[in-house]
N, C-alpha and C positions, 0 to 999 in steps of 0.2 A: 655111516651118516645114522642118526642118534632117531629112530625112529620116532620120535614127539618133535623132533625138530624136523622131518617128513613133512608129518601128517597132522597139519595144525589143524586147532579143534577150529570144527566151521563158525560159533561163537568168536572164533577171534577175529577171524576172515572178514566177518561179516562188521566186524566193528571198523577194524583197518578202511576196510570200503567205505562205511558210516563216513566216517574221518576224512576220507580222502573225498569223497563226496561232499561235505560241506566246504571243506578247506577252497574245492574250486567255487561252486555258490559265492564264499568266502571272497575270494577274487576275486568272481566277475562281478560282484555286486562294489566292490571298493570301486576297480575299472571303473564304471560304469560312474560311479559317485562322480570320480575323478573328471572324468571324460564329463559329465553333464556341470561342475563344476568349473568345469574352464573355458567349456565352451563359451565363447565371445557375441553377445547379440549382434545379430545384421543391423549394421548402420546404415541411415536411410538417410541421402544429401537431404540437408535444412536448406526450404523455398524459403526465400526473403521475400514475401511478397510486397508490392508497391504502398504507400500507407496512400489514403484520397485524402488530401488536402481540400476542404471544400472553398471553392472560388467565392470570396467575400465583396462585394459592392461597396462603394461608401457614396450615404447618400447623403448630402447636409439636411437637417431640419430646421425649419428658422421661425419666430413668430411667436403666439398662442398656445406650445408648448409647456412642459413646465423641465425640459432639460433640454433646450436646444443646441443644435450644436450638427455635429457630424457621427451615423452613424452606421456602423456596419453589419450587411445583413448579408444574408444568401440570396441566391440564385431563386428568381421564382417569387422572389413578398414583393408584397400589395401595400400600396398606402399605408393602410388600414398596419398594417404591422408594425411599418417605419417607426408610426406617429405615436404604438404603443412602447415600441422597443428609446420613444425620447420623451419616455414618462407619462402619456398620456394628452389631451387636452387642456388646455386653466380653463379655469369658467366663464373667461373672457371670450373663446374661442369661436368661430361661428365653421359650424362642422357641415353645411351645407356649402360651401363652395368646391368641396375636394370630395372627387372620385373615391371611398376608401378601398375601391373593390378592386382600381387599377396598378397594373403591375410598375414596377421603377424600376429603374436601372441606373448603372453603375455612373456616377458622377451629375446623378440629377437633383435636383434643389426643390423641394417644399416648403411654402410656408403659409403657414396657418394664419387669417387674418383673424383679427379680430370684430368682435359681433359692431362696433360703434366704428371700424376702419372706415374710411370714407377713400375710394379710390378713385381721380379723376382718368386714372392711364389705364391702358391694357397692359394686360400683366404681362411679366417683364420673359416672365420661361416659357418658351416655343411650346414647352411640352403641355402647358397646363393650358392651354389653348385647343389641344386635339383630343378625341374624347379617344382612347383606344378599347381594342384594339381598330386598326387605322385597316380597310379597303387599298389595299393597294394597285387595282386593277380602274379605283378611281380617282385618290387622295390626287392633294395637290403634289407640289414639288414641295411649297414650306412644311408639307405634313410629312413626306419623305425624309425631310430634313432633319425633324426631330428628333427620329431614331436614332439611336447610340450607330454610332461608326456609320451613318449615312451624312456625306456629303452633297452639296450641289452637283459633284460632278457622277457620284453613282445614282443618285435623285434622275440625274436626268437620262445615264444609262438604264434604271429602270423602266424611265418614262418610253425612251426610245423602243427596250424590248418589249412590252406592252401591248405598243402601238404596232407593231409589226409581227406579233405574233397571235394577238386578238387575244393578248390579257395573259393572264398566269392561273392552273387549272388547280394548282393545290398553293401552300405558301412555301414547300419545297421549293418548286420551278425557281425560286427568286436564286437560287444557287448558278444558274445558266447563267445569268446578268453579269459581265466579266465585272469583274473588281469582290464580288459576294462571295465568300469562302464562309466558309464554317463555322468558323468563329464568330462571324460578322449573325451568321444566322444565328447563335442559339443566343446570340443577344437581343435579337427579338423577333425570331418567332415566337410569343407570346403577345407580342406589341399588333402584328402582322392579321390580317385577315384579306379571303378572296369570294366573301359572301357579301 
């Protein structure tokens, strides 16, 4: 063997080791880059959340308003807000005949009288004859019937329950009356009181 091939200079060995180290590091770097680029993102399941559509109530506004007709409002709306939705009072409106702070209910009719209107008959709408909230411990059957979803049968059941149990401690106690469910309760809870 040739002596020069047996004993390579140290410089050439270092160069080969350096080249080999660079090649390994380069290969590892390229491999890591390929792994990063090929790594798929972790997929999360898509959650479809239910949309909440506000439940609108139809309220008929007639008489001395700028835009009489049916307006659609959200629950817990007050008479004053319904009048605003109907364009507000006309110049001839008698604003003193309405309780603007009272809550409205679905299907209610609100009539705004004029200042010159003379009525010899009592108000036609039962809801306007009662001041809300009504006390379910002391009110009449007619007052109970004026509540949305309460007819004669349910009104009689409410009176029977309050007589048998000494009255209602909370408005939620009306749910104990046969025929009164959560849907009716949500419609009347702002219109009733026990105080």
